[in-house]
C-alpha positions as CSV (number, residue, x, y, z in Angstrom):
1,M,102.7,96.0,95.3
2,K,102.6,93.4,98.0
3,I,102.8,95.2,101.4
4,V,103.0,93.5,104.8
5,I,101.9,95.6,107.8
6,A,102.5,95.0,111.5
7,G,100.2,97.0,113.8
8,A,97.4,97.2,111.2
9,S,94.7,96.9,113.8
10,G,95.7,100.2,115.5
11,F,94.2,103.6,114.6
12,L,96.9,104.6,112.2
13,G,97.5,101.1,110.9
14,S,93.8,100.6,110.0
15,H,93.6,103.9,108.1
16,L,96.9,103.2,106.3
17,T,95.7,99.7,105.3
18,S,92.5,101.1,103.8
19,E,94.4,103.7,101.9
20,L,96.9,101.2,100.4
21,Q,94.1,98.9,99.5
22,Q,92.2,101.7,97.8
23,R,95.4,102.4,95.8
24,G,95.3,98.8,94.5
25,H,98.0,97.3,96.7
26,D,97.9,93.7,98.0
27,V,98.1,94.2,101.8
28,V,98.7,91.4,104.3
29,R,98.4,92.2,108.0
30,L,100.5,90.5,110.7
31,V,98.2,89.5,113.6
32,R,98.8,88.1,117.1
33,R,95.8,85.7,116.8
34,A,94.9,82.9,114.4
35,A,94.8,84.3,110.8
36,Q,91.3,84.5,109.4
37,G,92.0,84.9,105.7
38,A,94.6,85.3,103.0
39,D,95.1,88.9,104.0
40,E,96.3,88.0,107.5
41,S,99.4,86.1,108.8
42,T,100.0,85.1,112.4
43,W,103.1,86.2,114.1
44,D,104.6,86.3,117.7
45,P,107.4,88.8,117.7
46,Y,108.4,88.0,121.3
47,A,109.0,84.3,120.3
48,G,110.7,85.4,117.1
49,S,107.9,83.7,115.1
50,V,106.9,85.2,111.7
51,D,106.4,83.9,108.2
52,R,109.8,84.8,106.8
53,T,108.9,83.8,103.3
54,L,105.9,86.2,103.4
55,V,107.8,89.1,104.9
56,G,110.9,88.5,102.8
57,G,108.9,88.4,99.6
58,A,107.0,91.6,100.2
59,D,107.8,94.8,98.2
60,V,107.4,96.9,101.3
61,V,107.2,96.0,105.0
62,V,105.6,98.5,107.4
63,N,106.0,98.2,111.2
64,L,103.5,100.2,113.3
65,A,103.3,97.7,116.2
66,G,103.7,98.7,119.8
67,S,101.9,99.2,123.1
68,P,100.1,102.6,123.5
69,T,102.2,105.7,124.3
70,A,99.4,106.9,126.6
71,G,99.8,105.3,130.0
72,N,100.8,105.7,133.6
73,P,104.1,107.7,133.4
74,H,104.9,106.6,137.0
75,S,104.7,102.9,136.0
76,G,107.9,101.0,135.4
77,K,105.9,98.2,133.8
78,W,104.3,100.5,131.3
79,A,107.7,102.0,130.4
80,R,109.2,98.6,129.9
81,E,106.4,97.4,127.7
82,L,106.6,100.7,125.7
83,R,110.2,100.1,124.9
84,E,110.2,96.3,124.4
85,S,107.1,96.3,122.2
86,R,108.7,98.7,119.7
87,V,112.3,97.5,119.8
88,T,111.3,93.7,119.6
89,T,109.0,94.1,116.6
90,T,111.2,96.4,114.7
91,R,114.3,94.2,115.2
92,L,112.6,91.0,114.2
93,L,111.2,92.5,110.9
94,A,114.5,94.2,110.2
95,E,116.4,90.9,110.6
96,V,113.9,89.1,108.2
97,V,114.3,92.0,105.6
98,A,118.1,91.7,106.0
99,E,118.0,88.0,105.3
100,A,116.1,88.6,102.1
101,A,118.3,91.4,100.9
102,A,121.1,89.2,99.6
103,Q,118.7,87.0,97.5
104,R,117.0,90.1,96.1
105,K,120.3,91.5,95.0
106,A,121.4,88.2,93.4
107,D,118.1,88.1,91.5
108,G,118.5,91.7,90.3
109,R,115.4,92.9,92.1
110,A,115.0,96.3,93.6
111,P,115.8,96.7,97.3
112,Q,112.9,95.9,99.6
113,G,111.3,98.8,101.4
114,Y,111.0,98.8,105.2
115,L,109.0,101.6,106.8
116,A,109.9,101.5,110.5
117,G,107.6,103.4,112.9
118,N,109.2,105.9,115.3
119,G,108.5,109.1,117.1
120,I,109.3,112.8,116.8
121,A,110.5,112.7,120.4
122,F,113.8,111.3,119.0
123,Y,115.2,114.8,118.9
124,G,114.6,115.8,122.6
125,D,114.5,119.4,123.7
126,H,116.2,121.8,121.2
127,G,114.4,125.0,122.1
128,A,113.5,127.1,119.1
129,E,116.1,125.5,116.7
130,P,114.5,124.3,113.5
131,L,115.0,120.5,113.3
132,T,115.3,118.7,110.0
133,E,116.1,115.0,109.8
134,D,119.8,115.4,110.2
135,A,119.5,117.1,113.7
136,D,121.0,115.3,116.6
137,S,119.1,113.6,119.5
138,R,119.5,115.2,122.9
139,G,118.7,114.4,126.5
140,D,117.5,111.3,128.4
141,A,113.7,111.8,128.4
142,L,111.8,108.5,128.3
143,L,110.4,108.7,124.8
144,T,113.7,110.1,123.5
145,Q,115.6,107.1,124.8
146,V,112.9,104.7,123.4
147,T,113.0,106.3,120.0
148,R,116.8,106.0,119.8
149,E,116.7,102.2,120.6
150,W,113.7,101.9,118.3
151,Q,115.6,103.4,115.4
152,A,118.7,101.3,116.1
153,A,116.6,98.2,115.9
154,A,116.0,98.8,112.2
155,R,119.7,99.0,111.4
156,P,120.1,95.4,110.2
157,A,117.7,96.1,107.3
158,S,119.6,99.3,106.2
159,D,123.0,97.6,106.7
160,A,121.9,94.8,104.4
161,G,120.9,97.3,101.6
162,A,117.1,97.6,102.1
163,R,115.4,101.0,101.5
164,V,114.6,101.9,105.1
165,C,112.5,104.9,106.1
166,V,112.3,105.7,109.8
167,L,108.9,107.3,110.5
168,R,109.5,110.0,113.1
169,T,105.8,110.6,113.8
170,A,104.4,113.7,115.5
171,P,101.1,113.5,117.4
172,V,98.4,112.7,114.8
173,L,95.4,115.0,115.5
174,D,92.0,113.4,114.9
175,K,89.0,113.6,117.2
176,R,88.6,109.8,117.2
177,S,92.0,109.2,118.8
178,A,94.4,110.5,121.5
179,P,95.5,113.1,122.1
180,L,92.9,115.2,120.3
181,K,90.0,113.0,121.5
182,Q,90.7,114.0,125.1
183,L,91.9,117.5,124.5
184,R,88.7,118.4,122.5
185,L,86.5,117.4,125.5
186,L,88.7,119.3,127.9
187,F,88.7,122.5,125.8
188,K,85.0,122.3,125.1
189,A,84.5,122.2,128.9
190,G,86.4,125.5,129.1
191,L,89.3,123.8,130.9
192,G,91.9,124.1,128.2
193,G,95.1,126.1,128.6
194,R,98.7,126.3,127.8
195,L,101.3,124.0,129.4
196,G,104.1,125.8,131.3
197,G,105.2,128.9,129.6
198,G,103.7,127.8,126.3
199,H,106.8,128.8,124.3
200,Q,107.8,125.2,123.6
201,F,107.3,124.0,120.0
202,F,104.8,121.1,119.6
203,P,104.9,119.3,116.2
204,V,101.6,117.8,114.9
205,I,100.2,116.3,111.8
206,S,96.7,115.6,110.5
207,L,95.6,112.0,110.0
208,R,95.1,112.5,106.2
209,D,98.6,113.8,105.8
210,W,100.1,111.1,107.9
211,V,98.3,108.4,105.9
212,G,99.1,110.2,102.6
213,A,102.8,110.7,103.5
214,V,103.3,107.1,104.6
215,A,101.6,105.7,101.4
216,F,103.7,108.1,99.4
217,L,106.9,106.7,101.0
218,A,105.7,103.1,100.5
219,E,105.2,103.8,96.8
220,S,108.5,105.6,96.4
221,D,111.4,103.6,94.9
222,H,114.2,105.7,96.4
223,A,113.1,107.6,99.5
224,E,115.0,106.4,102.6
225,G,116.4,107.5,105.9
226,P,114.7,109.4,108.8
227,V,111.5,111.2,107.8
228,N,109.8,113.8,110.0
229,L,106.0,113.3,109.8
230,C,104.7,116.7,111.0
231,C,103.1,119.7,109.3
232,P,105.5,122.2,107.7
233,D,104.7,125.0,110.2
234,T,105.2,123.7,113.7
235,P,103.3,125.7,116.4
236,T,104.3,126.5,119.9
237,N,102.1,125.2,122.7
238,R,100.6,128.7,123.1
239,E,99.7,128.8,119.4
240,F,98.2,125.3,119.6
241,T,96.2,126.2,122.7
242,R,94.8,129.3,121.0
243,A,94.0,127.5,117.8
244,L,92.1,124.6,119.5
245,A,90.2,127.1,121.8
246,D,89.1,129.0,118.7
247,A,88.2,125.8,116.9
248,V,85.8,124.7,119.7
249,R,84.7,128.3,120.4
250,R,85.7,128.3,124.0
251,P,88.1,130.5,126.0
252,A,91.4,129.1,127.2
253,F,92.9,131.4,129.8
254,A,94.2,128.7,132.1
255,A,97.8,127.6,132.4
256,V,99.3,124.6,134.0
257,P,102.6,125.6,135.8
258,A,105.7,123.6,134.9
259,P,106.3,122.4,138.5
260,I,102.9,120.7,138.6
261,I,103.5,119.1,135.2
262,K,106.8,117.7,136.4
263,V,105.1,116.0,139.3
264,A,102.0,114.8,137.5
265,A,103.7,113.6,134.3
266,G,106.7,112.0,135.9
267,D,109.1,110.6,133.3
268,M,106.9,112.1,130.5
269,A,107.3,115.7,131.8
270,P,110.2,116.4,129.4
271,E,108.0,115.4,126.5
272,V,105.4,117.9,127.6
273,L,107.7,120.8,128.4
274,G,110.5,120.1,125.9
275,S,110.5,122.0,122.6
276,V,110.8,120.2,119.2
277,N,110.6,122.6,116.3
278,A,110.6,119.9,113.7
279,R,110.4,120.4,109.9
280,P,109.4,117.7,107.3
281,A,112.4,118.5,105.1
282,A,112.7,115.0,103.7
283,L,109.0,114.8,102.6
284,L,109.1,118.2,101.0
285,R,112.4,117.3,99.2
286,E,110.8,114.1,97.9
287,G,107.8,116.1,96.5
288,Y,105.0,115.3,99.0
289,V,102.3,118.0,99.0
290,F,100.8,118.6,102.4
291,R,97.0,119.2,102.6
292,D,97.4,120.7,106.1
293,R,100.4,123.0,106.5
294,D,99.8,124.6,109.9
295,V,98.1,123.9,113.2
296,R,94.8,125.5,112.2
297,D,94.6,123.4,109.1
298,V,95.5,120.3,111.1
299,L,92.8,121.0,113.7
300,A,90.2,121.8,111.1
301,A,90.8,118.4,109.4
302,G,91.0,116.6,112.8
303,L,87.8,118.0,114.1
304,A,85.8,117.7,110.9
C-alpha cells in the first residue's frame, strides 16, 4: 500500500514508519522543510499547502503531527499551540481526503483510510467506570477539550465516506521518551510515589503494541471509528506506582497531595487526577492480539 504520514519525524511516527516499511509498504512522509527524496513531500498545514494529488492518491493517510503535549501548563501560548497544531493538521488532511472520496467512489475503488491521531483524554474523568469507544466525553479539562476539537476536525473525511479511525492514544511507555523517560529517573532516585489518592485509573500502552495496533489498523480494509490505544487491563495510579517501583527495584512510599498537584499542574491537573478506565474494545473486536496486556507487561517492554 501507499501510505502518507504526517508527524513521521516524531518518536511514534518514526517507529511507525519503520514498521510499515518493514511490512513492505511505500511510505511518504510529509515534512515542513524542503523534501530530500521521493519518500518525502513538503507541506505547510498553516498555509493550507500540501500535495493534494499525493495525499488523495494514497491508500492510507496517517496524521500524528502536533506540538508536544509536555509543556508549561501555565502558559497560554503552549495551550494554543497544542490545540492549533492538532486541529489544523487534522482538518487539512481530512479535507483533502474528502475531496478524493467522490472520485474514488466513481472509479469503484475502496474507501481511503485516514488514521487521525487523538488522545485517551477525550473521555475526561469517569471514575471507575469501564470506558469503551462509545463512552461519552465529560468535563472541560484542557486535553479533553483539545481532543474533542481534534476529533471533530477529522469529520469531513468520514462524512465523505472515507474509512476514518480516531486514534485515542494513551501514554506510550518507553524509556526513550516521555513520560517514562523522566519517571524512570525519578523512581530510580527513590523519589517516585503515587499522585493524590492513587485510586484514579491511568491507561497506558507499550510502544510495540501502539506501533503494532496502528499498523494493524492501516492494513485493515474495514476498521473505522474511535479506537482506544491502551493495554486491556488499565491500572490505577497506585498500581502503576507499585509496578514501576518494583521494576527499578526502589521503594515508592511518597505521595503528592492533590492540592499541590492542582497548583503545580495548573490546567493539566485534571489529566493527572482524573480517572480514565479505558478498554481497547475496538481493537479486541477487530482481532488485534496484544503483546503487553497489563501495566507490568507494558513496563517490562518499555524498560527493556
